[in-house]
BARO-84285 format. One record per residue (C-alpha): y, x, z. Coordinates in steps of 0.1 Angstrom, whole numbers, plus 2048, in hexadecimal, padded with zeros to 3 digits. Layout:
BEGIN
YXZ
...
END
This chain:
BEGIN
77C7832CB
7917842AC
78A767295
76B751297
75E72F28B
74E71A2A7
7376FE29D
72E6E42B8
71F6CA2A1
7046CA287
70A6D9265
6FA6CB245
6E36E1230
6F66F2213
7166DF219
7346DA202
7516EC213
7746E020F
7916F621A
7B26E7224
7CB701230
7F06FA22D
7FE70120A
81D6F91F5
8286D51FB
80E6D2217
7F86C11FC
7D86D0209
7E06C822D
7EA6A4225
7CC69F20E
7B26AC227
7C2699245
7C1679231
79D680227
79268524B
7A1664255
795650236
77165D237
76F65D25D
76568125E
75768F27F
7666AE28F
7496C7293
75B6E729A
77A6FD29B
787720294
7927352B1
7A77542AD
7BD76C2C1
7D276D2A2
7E074A2A8
7E474A2CE
7F67302E2
7F37142C7
7E36F22CF
7E96D22BD
7E86AF2CD
7DA6902BC
7D566F2CF
7DD6822EF
7C069B2E8
7C86C02E6
7B66D02C9
7B36F12B7
7CA6F3299
7AE6FD281
7906E6283
7706DF271
7656BB267
7466AC257
73C68D244
71968D235
7166AD220
73C6B4221
74A6CD239
7706D023A
7856ED248
7A66DC253
7C36F125F
7E56E526C
7F370926C
7F7724253
7E574525A
7FD762260
7FE777240
7F2796251
7D278525E
7C877223E
7AE78B235
79E789258
79C763256
78E763233
77477D23D
76A76725B
764749244
75276122C
73976A248
736746251
72E73B22E
71375522C
70374424A
70572023E
700726219
71870C20A
70F6FC1E8
7346FC1DE
7557061ED
7746F21E3
7967011E9
7B56EA1E9
7D96F61E4
7FC6ED1D7
80E7011BD
8327001AF
8376E3198
83E6E8173
84D6D1159
82F6BE149
82869B13E
81069715B
82069217E
80E6A6199
7F66B6180
7D76C518E
7CB6E8184
7AA6F818B
79A71A18C
77572318D
75D73B17C
73E727183
730718162
7246F7170
7446F1184
7596FB166
7476E1152
74D6C716C
7726D116E
7756CC148
7656A914B
7816A1164
79B6AE14C
7A86C7166
7BC6E3155
7B170615C
7CA720167
7C973B14D
7E275415C
7F375717D
7F07631A1
7E27521C0
7EC75A1E3
7E3750206
7C274B218
7B37361FB
7B67531E4
7A276A1FC
78874F201
78574B1DC
7807701D6
7667721F2
7527551E3
7527651C1
7467861D0
72A7741E1
72075D1C4
72A73E1D7
7347221BF
75971C1C4
7767091B5
79B7081BD
7AE6E81B6
7D46EB1B6
7ED6CF1B4
8106D51A6
82A6CB1BF
8506CC1C3
8556BA1E4
84D6C4207
83A6B1213
82B6A21F4
8126851FB
81167C1D6
8066A01CE
7EB69C1E9
7E167B1DA
7DC68B1B8
7C76A61C9
7B168B1DA
7AC6791B9
79D6971A9
78A6A11C8
77A67F1CC
76F67F1A8
7626A31AA
74E69B1CA
7456781BE
7516671DE
76964A1E3
78B6501F4
7A46341F4
7C66461EF
7DD6271EC
7ED62C20E
7F4650206
8036471E4
81962D1F4
82664520E
82B65F1F2
8416491DD
8566401FC
85B665204
86366F1E0
87D6531DE
88D6601FE
88D6841F1
89D6791D0
8B86661E3
8BF6841FA
8C069C1DB
8D96851CA
8EF6831E8
8ED6A91EC
8F96AD1C8
9166951CE
9206AA1ED
91868F206
8FE6A5218
8FD6C9220
8DE6DF21B
8D66DF241
8D36B9241
8BC6BB223
8A66D6233
8A46C2253
8946A5241
86F6AC240
85A68C245
835692249
81B67923F
80E66525C
END
């Protein structure tokens, strides 16, 4: 065994796949975790690999694989609590590529965080697709298209594989400057819920996001005044619960 997707539940026909591997600001991880809880998604599978040995996560006293597959209606979500080691990204992406060929998804949606830039919009969302109908939908949602740049990580490999196999795919990227960044994740969920035409109540996430940003601004201010050292700043890393 190297890397394989195991499905123990029933898959919908031609599902919409949502990918949520960790990215900058943990926006994709926070957004997909919140989505699982809010929509009551059912765990139907997991990814097993010798490349990520000796890692198990525990939730509600239940040991679980760190990369899991969830389902709600026609949505299938790949949720990961770990980053794939760089040298194995291609292997994981190719595993998903083979799986996609079996299940024939109608659309693949990739989620990620990117470095923030100075704009009038806070936590602006950018998109990337070559599919005409998805591009039209993206324009309707007023999502800015990335014109030039470079993408890295497992999402970029999955994106290229989908393009090569004519699978409709779009990447939504939220600008972020905090880590973790629940408000960036909330912006991502707003666009995602509109794109998928589903309802996701993000108010709890927004409230937690404002709380964390206020705390970060306070810590940054104290750091500038010399009241904290960099180690204390780095040690502060609250995750959304």
